[in-house]
All heavy atoms as an XYZ file, in Angstrom:
693
protein
N     -39.212     51.005     20.029
C     -40.139     49.923     20.031
C     -41.598     50.433     20.152
O     -42.530     49.864     19.527
C     -39.880     48.889     21.015
C     -38.592     48.038     20.789
C     -38.377     47.124     21.951
C     -38.716     47.274     19.472
N     -41.805     51.399     21.093
C     -43.094     51.986     21.272
C     -43.601     52.703     19.980
O     -44.812     52.531     19.652
C     -43.146     52.921     22.425
C     -43.017     52.303     23.794
C     -42.952     53.371     24.915
C     -44.145     51.302     24.091
N     -42.755     53.388     19.344
C     -43.162     54.074     18.087
C     -43.513     53.088     17.022
O     -44.564     53.140     16.443
C     -42.015     54.989     17.605
O     -41.757     56.000     18.588
C     -42.382     55.656     16.304
N     -42.634     52.032     16.872
C     -42.926     50.942     15.919
C     -44.243     50.213     16.260
O     -45.030     49.942     15.295
N     -44.442     49.952     17.497
C     -45.671     49.245     17.846
C     -46.898     50.107     17.572
O     -47.899     49.628     17.096
C     -45.636     48.883     19.346
N     -46.773     51.395     17.827
C     -47.907     52.340     17.566
C     -48.167     52.293     16.060
O     -49.322     52.163     15.657
C     -47.582     53.726     18.058
O     -48.580     54.628     17.562
N     -47.112     52.486     15.282
C     -47.333     52.543     13.837
C     -47.923     51.267     13.299
O     -48.760     51.328     12.391
C     -45.949     52.814     13.170
C     -45.464     54.228     13.279
C     -46.141     55.287     13.876
C     -44.228     54.735     12.890
N     -45.382     56.396     13.821
C     -44.142     56.082     13.273
C     -43.134     54.129     12.329
C     -43.076     56.885     12.998
C     -41.982     54.983     12.096
C     -41.938     56.295     12.416
N     -47.443     50.102     13.759
C     -47.915     48.862     13.193
C     -49.132     48.364     13.915
O     -50.147     48.075     13.223
C     -46.783     47.806     13.303
C     -45.506     48.102     12.551
C     -44.426     47.062     12.806
C     -45.836     48.146     11.025
N     -49.084     48.117     15.225
C     -50.179     47.504     15.904
C     -51.428     48.396     16.049
O     -52.557     48.047     15.645
C     -49.809     46.980     17.310
C     -48.608     45.951     17.298
C     -48.176     45.717     18.657
C     -49.033     44.729     16.500
N     -51.211     49.565     16.534
C     -52.320     50.513     16.634
C     -52.873     50.895     15.220
O     -54.040     51.077     15.037
C     -51.948     51.821     17.379
C     -51.801     51.676     18.902
C     -51.339     53.012     19.542
C     -53.084     51.259     19.543
N     -51.884     50.967     14.336
C     -52.260     51.268     12.924
C     -53.216     50.273     12.364
O     -54.200     50.548     11.671
N     -52.930     48.933     12.666
C     -53.800     47.864     12.213
C     -55.160     47.960     12.899
O     -56.240     47.711     12.256
C     -53.175     46.575     12.441
C     -51.995     46.335     11.505
S     -51.060     44.744     11.661
C     -51.868     43.804     12.797
N     -55.203     48.233     14.183
C     -56.478     48.297     14.907
C     -57.290     49.489     14.389
O     -58.530     49.327     14.226
C     -56.147     48.474     16.402
C     -55.582     47.161     16.966
C     -57.399     48.811     17.209
C     -54.954     47.314     18.360
N     -56.722     50.623     14.279
C     -57.435     51.842     13.857
C     -57.704     51.875     12.300
O     -58.593     52.491     11.839
C     -56.593     53.088     14.230
C     -57.195     54.349     13.715
C     -56.430     53.179     15.754
N     -56.891     51.028     11.562
C     -57.082     51.024     10.101
C     -56.299     52.111      9.403
O     -56.623     52.507      8.303
N     -55.237     52.616     10.090
C     -54.422     53.685      9.466
C     -52.945     53.370      9.777
O     -52.424     53.636     10.862
C     -54.819     55.011     10.148
C     -53.994     56.142      9.625
O     -53.279     56.062      8.697
N     -54.107     57.251     10.365
N     -52.250     52.648      8.850
C     -50.872     52.331      9.051
C     -50.066     53.637      9.390
O     -50.237     54.674      8.734
C     -50.368     51.739      7.791
C     -51.583     51.436      7.024
C     -52.716     52.269      7.515
N     -49.163     53.592     10.359
C     -48.414     54.771     10.763
C     -49.155     55.610     11.804
O     -48.766     56.693     12.091
N     -50.230     55.050     12.347
C     -51.010     55.827     13.379
C     -50.231     56.111     14.614
O     -49.474     55.262     15.130
C     -52.263     55.011     13.730
C     -53.029     55.644     14.826
C     -53.839     56.740     14.585
C     -52.997     55.168     16.117
C     -54.578     57.384     15.601
C     -53.722     55.799     17.154
C     -54.535     56.880     16.850
O     -55.200     57.513     17.857
N     -50.370     57.315     15.111
C     -49.768     57.659     16.395
C     -50.785     58.519     17.169
O     -51.299     59.516     16.707
C     -48.519     58.481     16.151
S     -47.710     59.092     17.665
N     -51.104     58.092     18.439
C     -52.059     58.824     19.178
C     -51.578     60.212     19.521
O     -52.399     61.148     19.724
C     -52.213     57.961     20.497
C     -51.060     57.042     20.478
C     -50.593     56.883     19.108
N     -50.259     60.440     19.601
C     -49.721     61.760     19.861
C     -50.086     62.697     18.709
O     -50.336     63.897     18.901
C     -48.251     61.732     20.161
C     -47.899     61.002     21.458
C     -46.407     61.027     21.611
C     -48.573     61.610     22.631
N     -50.065     62.221     17.452
C     -50.428     63.032     16.305
C     -51.896     63.480     16.428
O     -52.212     64.653     16.229
C     -50.184     62.278     15.022
O     -48.834     62.021     14.849
C     -50.695     63.086     13.800
N     -52.781     62.574     16.838
C     -54.155     62.949     17.041
C     -54.270     64.068     18.091
O     -54.974     65.048     17.907
C     -54.998     61.744     17.479
C     -55.473     60.876     16.369
O     -55.326     61.323     15.212
O     -55.956     59.764     16.674
N     -53.530     63.898     19.211
C     -53.551     64.872     20.242
C     -53.003     66.200     19.773
O     -53.632     67.285     19.988
C     -52.719     64.392     21.472
C     -52.624     65.343     22.590
C     -53.656     65.833     23.308
C     -51.458     65.994     23.022
N     -53.214     66.680     24.249
C     -51.821     66.826     24.133
C     -50.101     65.920     22.679
C     -50.864     67.595     24.826
C     -49.179     66.663     23.363
C     -49.617     67.488     24.442
N     -51.863     66.182     19.087
C     -51.275     67.471     18.616
C     -52.225     68.173     17.653
O     -52.418     69.419     17.699
C     -49.992     67.218     17.856
C     -48.799     66.901     18.772
N     -47.864     65.966     18.404
C     -48.477     67.302     20.007
C     -46.982     65.852     19.413
N     -47.351     66.635     20.365
N     -52.839     67.389     16.696
C     -53.727     68.016     15.700
C     -54.935     68.462     16.378
O     -55.535     69.514     15.946
C     -53.996     67.032     14.568
C     -52.905     66.969     13.582
C     -53.002     65.935     12.637
C     -51.771     67.720     13.594
C     -51.971     65.835     11.650
C     -50.760     67.589     12.722
C     -50.873     66.676     11.715
N     -55.440     67.854     17.434
C     -56.561     68.304     18.135
C     -56.321     69.732     18.777
O     -57.104     70.596     18.736
C     -56.993     67.346     19.289
O     -57.963     67.817     20.105
N     -55.115     69.816     19.396
C     -54.725     71.136     19.922
C     -54.634     72.198     18.833
O     -55.125     73.298     18.999
C     -53.412     70.974     20.710
C     -52.857     72.356     21.150
C     -53.606     70.089     21.904
N     -53.945     71.858     17.712
C     -53.809     72.808     16.576
C     -55.157     73.257     16.065
O     -55.329     74.445     15.763
C     -52.897     72.227     15.541
C     -51.431     72.072     15.864
C     -50.695     71.291     14.767
C     -50.816     73.426     16.100
N     -56.113     72.267     15.908
C     -57.411     72.658     15.367
C     -58.104     73.578     16.338
O     -58.782     74.490     15.972
C     -58.200     71.393     15.114
C     -57.749     70.603     13.927
C     -58.352     69.269     13.762
O     -59.103     68.754     14.652
O     -58.127     68.587     12.706
N     -58.002     73.378     17.646
C     -58.604     74.256     18.666
C     -57.960     75.676     18.633
O     -58.636     76.663     18.958
C     -58.458     73.684     20.068
C     -59.408     72.496     20.275
C     -59.311     71.996     21.695
N     -60.086     70.771     21.862
C     -59.833     69.845     22.740
N     -58.844     70.036     23.627
N     -60.607     68.793     22.813
N     -56.719     75.731     18.135
C     -56.039     77.004     18.014
C     -56.310     77.640     16.680
O     -55.778     78.724     16.383
C     -54.484     76.835     18.184
C     -54.057     76.427     19.573
C     -52.545     76.115     19.541
C     -54.368     77.533     20.621
N     -57.187     76.981     15.874
C     -57.582     77.570     14.585
C     -56.870     77.124     13.330
O     -57.137     77.630     12.302
N     -55.934     76.154     13.511
C     -55.252     75.660     12.287
C     -56.250     74.836     11.453
O     -56.979     74.013     12.003
C     -54.072     74.743     12.731
C     -52.932     75.474     13.472
C     -51.999     76.115     12.398
O     -51.841     75.639     11.294
N     -51.363     77.188     12.856
N     -56.161     74.959     10.163
C     -56.966     74.124      9.262
C     -56.081     73.575      8.181
O     -54.993     74.013      8.000
C     -58.057     74.964      8.646
O     -57.439     76.057      7.878
C     -59.018     75.560      9.648
N     -56.558     72.518      7.466
C     -55.838     71.965      6.430
C     -54.576     71.244      6.843
O     -53.585     71.243      6.165
N     -54.625     70.563      7.994
C     -53.488     69.867      8.482
C     -53.257     68.619      7.678
O     -54.143     67.941      7.270
C     -53.685     69.533      9.978
C     -53.831     70.747     10.898
C     -54.301     70.306     12.270
C     -52.500     71.468     11.001
N     -51.969     68.291      7.489
C     -51.633     67.041      6.751
C     -51.895     65.813      7.623
O     -52.212     65.972      8.799
C     -50.131     67.167      6.428
C     -49.624     68.101      7.499
C     -50.757     69.015      7.864
N     -51.796     64.625      7.066
C     -52.010     63.452      7.811
C     -50.820     63.043      8.724
O     -51.018     62.291      9.676
C     -52.329     62.260      6.881
O     -51.189     62.000      6.061
N     -49.694     63.695      8.547
C     -48.501     63.401      9.320
C     -48.032     64.572     10.086
O     -47.840     65.636      9.516
C     -47.448     62.851      8.334
O     -46.154     62.898      8.970
N     -47.776     64.368     11.362
C     -47.238     65.464     12.172
C     -45.794     65.807     11.721
O     -45.403     66.933     11.753
C     -47.245     65.101     13.658
C     -46.998     66.276     14.527
C     -47.918     67.267     14.742
C     -45.819     66.405     15.252
C     -47.699     68.351     15.497
C     -45.576     67.477     16.052
C     -46.491     68.473     16.189
O     -46.257     69.515     17.049
N     -45.082     64.809     11.273
C     -43.710     65.056     10.771
C     -43.745     65.924      9.563
O     -42.921     66.876      9.418
C     -42.976     63.757     10.557
C     -42.755     63.001     11.848
C     -41.594     63.973      9.877
C     -42.146     61.640     11.808
N     -44.705     65.692      8.696
C     -44.869     66.582      7.532
C     -45.199     67.937      7.963
O     -44.637     68.979      7.433
C     -45.865     66.048      6.536
C     -46.128     67.090      5.384
C     -46.890     66.547      4.282
C     -47.294     67.663      3.286
N     -46.369     68.734      2.991
N     -46.094     68.091      8.901
C     -46.483     69.408      9.449
C     -45.255     70.108      9.921
O     -45.007     71.332      9.641
C     -47.511     69.222     10.546
C     -47.796     70.516     11.340
C     -48.593     71.519     10.758
C     -47.228     70.720     12.578
C     -48.826     72.686     11.450
C     -47.468     71.845     13.256
C     -48.238     72.880     12.711
O     -48.496     74.044     13.384
N     -44.441     69.384     10.763
C     -43.217     70.071     11.271
C     -42.202     70.436     10.133
O     -41.646     71.552     10.183
C     -42.570     69.157     12.314
C     -43.286     68.976     13.616
C     -42.495     68.003     14.510
C     -43.486     70.288     14.363
N     -41.992     69.543      9.229
C     -41.075     69.817      8.157
C     -41.514     71.004      7.319
O     -40.689     71.886      6.968
C     -40.899     68.580      7.235
N     -42.817     71.087      7.019
C     -43.330     72.186      6.272
C     -43.149     73.542      7.016
O     -42.788     74.536      6.501
C     -44.802     72.000      5.901
C     -45.024     70.963      4.825
O     -44.003     70.452      4.269
O     -46.154     70.616      4.595
N     -43.477     73.467      8.302
C     -43.413     74.648      9.196
C     -41.951     75.164      9.323
O     -41.723     76.364      9.290
C     -44.000     74.365     10.526
C     -44.111     75.529     11.357
C     -45.068     75.370     12.478
N     -45.066     76.618     13.211
C     -45.560     76.812     14.462
N     -46.137     75.720     15.030
N     -45.498     77.916     15.057
N     -41.108     74.198      9.535
C     -39.657     74.580      9.707
C     -39.037     75.074      8.408
O     -38.317     76.135      8.484
C     -38.818     73.413     10.249
C     -39.248     73.126     11.679
C     -37.332     73.629     10.179
C     -38.770     71.759     12.264
N     -39.351     74.464      7.287
C     -38.699     74.868      6.029
C     -39.474     75.980      5.284
O     -38.874     76.670      4.459
C     -38.565     73.681      5.071
O     -39.857     73.207      4.749
C     -37.705     72.560      5.717
N     -40.779     76.088      5.620
C     -41.592     77.075      4.901
C     -41.976     76.606      3.539
O     -42.509     77.332      2.706
N     -41.774     75.308      3.251
C     -42.063     74.749      1.919
C     -43.177     73.722      2.113
O     -43.483     73.331      3.241
C     -40.825     74.089      1.381
C     -39.666     74.975      1.186
S     -38.091     74.211      0.584
C     -38.369     72.548      0.363
N     -43.754     73.304      0.959
C     -44.809     72.242      1.007
C     -44.123     70.990      0.469
O     -44.056     70.795     -0.765
C     -45.978     72.665      0.151
C     -47.065     71.590      0.141
O     -47.062     70.756      1.112
O     -47.953     71.613     -0.734
N     -43.535     70.224      1.332
C     -42.775     69.016      0.968
C     -43.675     67.896      0.592
O     -44.753     67.716      1.229
C     -41.794     68.678      2.059
C     -40.858     69.840      2.410
C     -40.998     67.411      1.625
C     -40.012     69.626      3.592
N     -43.330     67.089     -0.431
C     -44.132     65.983     -0.840
C     -44.327     64.994      0.281
O     -43.373     64.577      0.910
C     -43.442     65.298     -2.004
C     -44.160     64.129     -2.555
O     -44.956     63.514     -1.857
N     -43.994     63.943     -3.875
N     -45.644     64.685      0.616
C     -45.878     63.792      1.759
C     -45.223     62.401      1.602
O     -44.830     61.801      2.557
C     -47.407     63.681      1.776
C     -47.933     64.641      0.831
C     -46.842     65.160      0.007
N     -45.149     61.926      0.364
C     -44.525     60.621      0.148
C     -43.043     60.617      0.484
O     -42.487     59.675      1.021
C     -44.691     60.145     -1.335
O     -46.042     59.945     -1.641
N     -42.361     61.764      0.172
C     -40.957     61.936      0.583
C     -40.797     61.930      2.066
O     -39.960     61.279      2.615
C     -40.413     63.258     -0.038
C     -39.009     63.594      0.292
C     -38.031     62.510     -0.224
C     -38.616     64.978     -0.282
N     -41.669     62.638      2.760
C     -41.593     62.751      4.210
C     -41.823     61.324      4.796
O     -41.104     60.896      5.685
C     -42.596     63.748      4.754
C     -42.279     65.163      4.312
C     -42.708     63.636      6.239
C     -41.057     65.730      4.957
N     -42.842     60.646      4.307
C     -43.096     59.289      4.809
C     -41.955     58.351      4.567
O     -41.582     57.549      5.489
C     -44.372     58.720      4.192
C     -45.665     59.444      4.682
O     -45.618     60.155      5.676
O     -46.699     59.269      4.009
N     -41.314     58.423      3.384
C     -40.182     57.558      3.124
C     -38.976     57.887      3.958
O     -38.379     56.951      4.552
C     -39.804     57.685      1.599
O     -40.813     57.245      0.807
N     -38.690     59.179      4.108
C     -37.558     59.567      4.980
C     -37.802     59.116      6.398
O     -36.903     58.674      7.132
C     -37.349     61.076      4.869
C     -36.735     61.592      3.611
C     -36.672     63.050      3.532
C     -35.297     60.985      3.418
N     -39.079     59.317      6.878
C     -39.403     58.918      8.272
C     -39.139     57.415      8.461
O     -38.574     56.999      9.448
C     -40.850     59.250      8.583
O     -41.031     60.683      8.446
C     -41.230     58.911     10.012
N     -39.661     56.653      7.543
C     -39.428     55.202      7.609
C     -37.963     54.799      7.579
O     -37.504     53.978      8.393
C     -40.147     54.434      6.440
C     -40.034     52.971      6.409
C     -40.562     52.271      7.686
C     -40.684     52.401      5.150
N     -37.177     55.382      6.707
C     -35.727     55.084      6.589
C     -34.983     55.472      7.843
O     -34.118     54.750      8.295
C     -35.080     55.729      5.373
C     -35.710     55.225      4.051
C     -35.884     56.140      2.957
C     -36.090     53.905      3.871
C     -36.395     55.682      1.783
C     -36.612     53.477      2.691
C     -36.746     54.368      1.640
O     -37.285     53.964      0.458
N     -35.292     56.664      8.412
C     -34.684     57.068      9.606
C     -35.060     56.136     10.824
O     -34.166     55.762     11.596
C     -34.992     58.503      9.967
C     -34.522     58.918     11.353
C     -34.302     59.431      8.945
N     -36.289     55.743     10.820
C     -36.772     54.816     11.907
C     -36.026     53.501     11.784
O     -35.545     52.932     12.794
C     -38.255     54.596     11.801
C     -38.749     53.553     12.773
C     -38.937     53.850     14.110
C     -39.056     52.260     12.354
C     -39.310     52.885     15.015
C     -39.476     51.324     13.209
C     -39.636     51.582     14.603
N     -35.902     52.946     10.604
C     -35.308     51.626     10.358
C     -33.840     51.729     10.760
O     -33.221     50.892     11.408
C     -35.465     51.102      8.947
C     -36.949     50.731      8.712
C     -34.536     49.925      8.621
C     -37.315     50.387      7.306
N     -33.158     52.863     10.276
C     -31.720     53.042     10.594
C     -31.505     53.188     12.041
O     -30.540     52.584     12.588
N     -32.353     53.897     12.748
C     -32.287     54.043     14.246
C     -32.468     52.707     14.949
O     -31.767     52.446     15.917
C     -33.276     55.060     14.734
O     -33.098     56.301     14.131
N     -33.453     51.940     14.458
C     -33.750     50.616     15.023
C     -32.480     49.703     14.867
O     -32.062     49.054     15.846
C     -34.930     50.006     14.372
C     -35.300     48.697     15.014
C     -36.011     48.641     16.184
C     -34.909     47.516     14.400
C     -36.339     47.459     16.762
C     -35.298     46.279     14.929
C     -35.990     46.245     16.168
N     -31.894     49.665     13.693
C     -30.738     48.831     13.441
C     -29.548     49.304     14.344
O     -28.851     48.472     14.930
C     -30.382     48.854     11.962
C     -31.451     48.087     11.147
C     -29.012     48.212     11.711
C     -31.346     48.172      9.649
N     -29.310     50.584     14.394
C     -28.198     51.150     15.161
C     -28.421     50.796     16.647
O     -27.511     50.396     17.351
C     -28.099     52.637     14.992
N     -29.603     50.941     17.198
C     -29.949     50.603     18.544
C     -29.720     49.111     18.816
O     -29.133     48.742     19.867
C     -31.342     51.062     18.826
O     -31.666     50.684     20.188
N     -30.174     48.311     17.882
C     -30.006     46.858     18.053
C     -28.536     46.494     18.025
O     -28.088     45.689     18.900
C     -30.764     46.111     16.913
N     -27.769     47.141     17.156
C     -26.347     46.853     17.063
C     -25.610     47.207     18.376
O     -24.759     46.501     18.884
C     -25.674     47.523     15.869
N     -26.001     48.366     18.879
C     -25.363     48.869     20.154
C     -25.751     48.082     21.354
O     -25.002     47.758     22.232
C     -25.599     50.397     20.304
C     -24.879     51.135     19.250
C     -25.247     50.855     21.711
C     -25.215     52.595     19.218
N     -27.049     47.761     21.475
C     -27.649     47.175     22.672
C     -27.814     45.714     22.738
O     -27.840     45.164     23.839
C     -28.982     47.817     22.986
C     -28.848     49.260     23.288
O     -28.147     49.667     24.199
N     -29.470     50.145     22.460
N     -27.809     45.049     21.623
C     -28.030     43.605     21.545
C     -26.872     42.876     20.974
O     -26.302     41.949     21.557
C     -29.294     43.276     20.722
C     -30.539     43.895     21.360
C     -29.478     41.754     20.548
C     -31.840     43.873     20.542
N     -26.378     43.292     19.810
C     -25.341     42.543     19.117
C     -24.021     42.711     19.801
O     -23.237     41.748     19.895
C     -25.267     43.002     17.631
C     -26.588     42.649     16.913
C     -24.083     42.406     16.902
C     -26.722     43.270     15.580
N     -23.631     43.936     20.282
C     -22.340     44.141     20.891
C     -22.396     44.736     22.290
O     -21.750     45.697     22.570
C     -21.534     45.026     19.990
C     -21.233     44.485     18.605
C     -20.405     45.469     17.882
N     -20.239     44.964     16.529
C     -19.217     45.331     15.740
N     -18.351     46.173     16.212
N     -19.178     44.846     14.550
N     -23.157     44.163     23.160
C     -23.274     44.764     24.503
C     -21.961     44.621     25.292
O     -21.714     45.388     26.191
C     -24.438     43.994     25.173
C     -24.401     42.679     24.479
C     -23.953     42.976     23.070
N     -21.111     43.604     24.985
C     -19.901     43.399     25.768
C     -18.891     44.426     25.515
O     -17.986     44.655     26.294
C     -19.379     41.998     25.430
O     -19.024     41.945     24.038
N     -18.886     45.159     24.400
C     -17.942     46.207     24.118
C     -18.224     47.509     24.831
O     -17.411     48.396     24.940
C     -17.934     46.509     22.590
C     -17.342     45.355     21.884
C     -17.068     45.775     20.446
N     -16.430     44.675     19.736
C     -15.723     44.840     18.671
N     -15.553     46.026     18.122
N     -15.156     43.769     18.090
N     -19.423     47.677     25.350
C     -19.771     48.898     26.075
C     -19.762     48.536     27.520
O     -20.443     47.741     28.067
C     -21.163     49.369     25.659
C     -21.199     49.718     24.143
C     -21.582     50.623     26.460
C     -22.563     49.979     23.644
N     -18.937     49.306     28.285
C     -18.880     49.075     29.694
C     -18.999     50.391     30.481
O     -18.406     51.356     30.097
C     -17.454     48.411     30.029
O     -17.306     48.338     31.396
N     -19.870     50.369     31.432
C     -20.064     51.583     32.258
C     -19.007     51.731     33.319
O     -18.818     52.776     33.861
C     -21.521     51.554     32.844
C     -22.632     51.666     31.851
C     -23.917     51.556     32.592
C     -22.558     52.876     31.001
N     -18.379     50.585     33.682
C     -17.350     50.669     34.749
C     -15.981     50.909     34.101
O     -15.725     50.521     32.998
C     -17.365     49.392     35.546
O     -17.035     48.301     34.728
N     -15.126     51.559     34.855
C     -13.791     51.871     34.319
C     -12.801     51.045     34.939
O     -12.473     50.669     35.837
C     -13.443     53.337     34.458
C     -14.371     54.201     33.646
C     -13.954     55.598     33.742
N     -14.841     56.354     32.835
C     -14.557     57.433     32.277
N     -13.337     57.929     32.451
N     -15.359     58.096     31.472
C-alpha cells in the first residue's frame, strides 16, 4: 500500500506518476559516486545492471506494474478475502 500510495499520491503531487522518494535518494547517492546517465526508474537501473543489457524502459514499467498488481491481488486474497483459512494456532 505504501508503494502504491507513493506511486499514485506522491506522483500526483510531484507531477511524476510512479514517483518514489527512495529512487531520488538512490540516484542522489549514485550521482555523488560519479554515475551519469541514470534512467528515470530505479528498477530499470537494477535490471540493466543485473543483466548487462539496455532493456526497454516501457517493458520495465509494464512488468513493474503487472507484478505490483499481481502482488496486490494475491495479498488481498490471502489477507482479506480468505482470512479464516489461515490459522496461526494449531
